[in-house]
N, C-alpha and C positions, 0 to 999 in steps of 0.2 A: 593189734592188730600186726596178722602175719602176710606177709605179702610174695609172691611169686615172682622172683626176682631171675632177669637176664644179662648179662655183661658183656655186650660188642663190644671186645676189645684187639691189641694186638696180642701178639702168642706172650702168655703169661708168663714163661719161663725164661722171659728177657727183660722184662722190666725191671727199673732200678726199684723197690719199694720204699728207698730211705725221702723219695721225694716224688711217687706216684700218685696223683691226684686221687687214679680209679680204683688206686688198692684201698686207702683210706675210704674211701667210699663204700668197698665189698668189708672191711671190717667192718664199720660203724652201719651194715643191712644186717653182717653176719650178729653183731652182738642186740642187735634186736630185733632176732629169730624167726627175722627172714631168709627163706629159700634162696639161696645164691644156684644158675649154673653157670658156664663159660662159654661162649664159641666167637671163635675170629670168624671175618665178614666174609671171608672165601665160601664159608659154607651153610651162605642164605641160598634160597632160591625159591620160585616160586611158580606153581604150575597148577595153569586152568583157573589162575587170579588172583590164588591161595598162597601166601607164601610161609616156608619152611626155613627150621634151622636144625644144623646137629648140633643139638649141644651137650655139657657135660656137668654135672654138678660138681660145686667149688667147694676145701677148704680153704678158708683162706689163715696164718700164721705171722706175726709180723716180727718173722725171722729171717735174716737174712739165709737167701741159701736155701731156703727147709720156708718157702710161703707159699706152700697151695699142696691140696693133693687134688685131684680131678677122679669122679665117679666114671663111671660105663654111659659111651655114645647114646645118644638118641634123638631121631629122628621126629621133632615137633612143629608142629604149626606155633607160629611165633604171637597171634593173637592167643593163645592157651595161659602169655604169662601177663601181669597184673604189670608190669614194670619192666621196660627195655634201657637203661643205660647208653647210648650210645658214645662211645668212648676211646671208637680209636684213632689213632694222630694220621692228620695228615702227613703226604701230602694232598688237594685238595684238588684230584685228577678225576678224571669220570667214572673211575673205578669207585671213588668216595661218593660221587652223585649219584650214581646209582644204585647208594646202601641204601642214601636217604630215599627215593625212588619209592623203593621197596619194603621199609619200614614206614612210609607213608602211610602205604594199605592197612597199617594195624592201625595208627595211629588216628582219634584218639581212645580208642575201644582200650587199649594197649596202652599207656600212657612212656611216649618214647621221650625221653631228656637225652638231650632237649630238643623240642618238636623240630622232627627231619624235614620239613617245609621250609622252615626258618633258618637252617642249616643251611640249607642249601642257596638259598638266595639270602645270603647273610655273610658272604668270606672273607675274615675276619679284616681284610685290608682295604675292601670296597664298599664294606657296609659302615664303616669308620666314615670313611665323606660324605655322612649324611648329616653329617656332625662338625662342615667344618671351619664354624668359629670356634669349635674348641679343636681344632688341630694346628700343627704348625704347616707351612705353603707346604704341597701334596700334589705328586704331579702322577700318574697313571698312563703310559703308553709305553709303544717301543718305538718311535720315529727318533731319529735320532736330530734332527732339526730343533724339534719339541725339547727334547733336551737338551744339547746345548743352549738354547736360548735359559731356561730354564737355571743353567750352572753359571750363565755370563750376569744372570739377574741376581744370582743368592750366594756365590762363591765357594762356599763349602757346600758341601751336597752330600746325603747319604743317596745309592740304589738297591735295592734287593728283590728279589721273586715278586710277584703277587699272591703264587701262592703256595711259599716258602713258607716251613715254621721253624723252630728252636736254635733261630739267629746263624741259619744257615744261609751262605750267600750274601754277606751284606757285604756293603762298601762305602769307605766315605771315599771321596775323590773333593781335594779343593782346585781350585780354581786355574791355577796350572800346575796340576797332575798329568804330566807325559804318559800317564797308564786307561789315563780317558778312551782313548780310540779302541786299544785289545781289548779292555772291559768289554764294553763297545759290544766287540766281534764276538769275545766269550759270550756274553748275556746272548747276543741274537741265534747261536747258534746248539743253545742249550736252551734254553726259554721257548716255548712257541708262542706265548701269553707277555701281553703287555709288563713294565716292572713299572712298582711303586721308586717315586723320586722323589725325596724330600729333602727339605735344606737342616742341615747338620746342626744341631742344638751341644752345642758344647757342655753345657752343665749336661749330660749325657753320664761325664767320669763321676758327679754324686749320685749316679743313682739311676734307676730305671725303675720307677715303680709297679709290680702288680698288685690289683686292684681291681677285690672278690664281691661280686655280688649276686645276690642271692633272690632269684623270682622280685631284680628291678630296685633292690634294697642293696644297699651297702653291708657287708659282711665282716671282713679285714681287709687285711696291706700286709704286705712286703716290699723293703727295699731290696734291689738287687742290686750292687754296683762291679761293676765292669774289675776286670783281674785287670793288673799293670801292663799297658800297650797293648788290651785290645777294646774293640768298640762297642763289643758287643756282652750283654751282661745278663742272659741266659744263665740261669744257673746252668743247667745243662753243658753251656761252652767259656761255664769256670767261674762265672760271676758266684759274690757271695753273699746269702742272703743277710741282710738288717733289718732291727725292729725301728716302726714307724709309725709316724701318726698322717694323717689328712689334712693337709691344708685347705685353707677354704675354697681354695681354688678348685682343691680335688673334689671337695664337697659339694660345687657349684657342679661340676665335671656328672656327678655321676646321678645328682638330681635332675640334669637335662635326659642322662640317657634313662632310667628309668623309667620309666615310664612305657618308654618304647620296648624293652627289653621283655615286661611282662607281657606286653598285649601281645608280644610274636611267642610265647611260648618259651623264653630262653631263659630255662631257669636257673643258669649255673656259667656265671660271661667271669671272664679275666680281664679286666680292662689294662690298660699299658698308658703309665702318664712319666714325659720328660718336663720334669721342670714347666708343669703347669702347663703342659699339651698335651694332649690325646692322642694316640697312636697307632693304636689298633684295637678292636673290639675282640677280643678270642671266643667265638663259642664251641667251636668242635670238641676240644678235649683240652680246656685249660689246666693250669698246673701254679703250683704258690699253694697248696693250702698245708699241707705236713708243715712245710717249712716254718708257715703263720702256727701253726701249733704249735712249733717246736721252743720260735719265739716267746712266747708265753701268749699267742692272742687266742681269739676264740674258735671254741671246735665246728671248725668253719663242714666238714660230713656231717655232721648230726644237725645243723641249719638246714642242711639241704635233704637229710629225710626226714624233717620236719616237713618241710612244705612238699615233697613227694607224698607220705602221710595225708597231710592234707587235704592232699585234691585227687585222692582215693578214697578219703574217707564219707 
């Protein structure tokens, strides 16, 4: 089976191919003989109800500094593709939301991965709250008194933007931290949306596990260990990737989430678990599959394409 595939992503010349899951998916698609086109979301357009994109044929190579070749630009209907991978990184802002509305016009006639309507309705730090029994204590607000009461209750907390990504602007505040007022003011002027406030989990120093599910089924995992002196374990923030297995609690989490992910068309999902606590469900552009493969784990890009091809057959 040969599919006509478009990849909606960030500028391809700026990606770090060593850790980029989108690039792994493109390599696998090309190896299977699928025709690949590339475009950035800025080129999406809707004219009289029809959605178009300005795309370029693309060839990819796993060679740092020489990882792609682009062909001539052409304007095409989005529904002329069999599959569109919606893979640009957040921020999950109105630009991102608008892209989901446009791609919703062609899905499922064209299979959009992940389902754009459910991506829009499942921002990572809100969707996860549908499973409070799996999470640490969590507050979503920008109200100062609510945050004060939460810190009084738990003492040691983490504050982060509701629509952030990659570990940006994640802060730990202890019960007596004198930076609390200044940090509140900073967040209040920087972020219009509410913020996420969670009980700090000390075991984060042992790792923040990224677990990948494909069509609702566990596919692989990597433990991301923060560098010395840093709270954040994201690999783009210096976290180290370590081989790992799932604990019984983590298997329980996967089993609890799987049916909902499958029902919503969230075919490629990455969840984050710290010491048995589910903290995020990443549905926009999960990372980690290249690290898992390098550590001897399964080829998740192949599993994802197996699932896509099954849906297109």
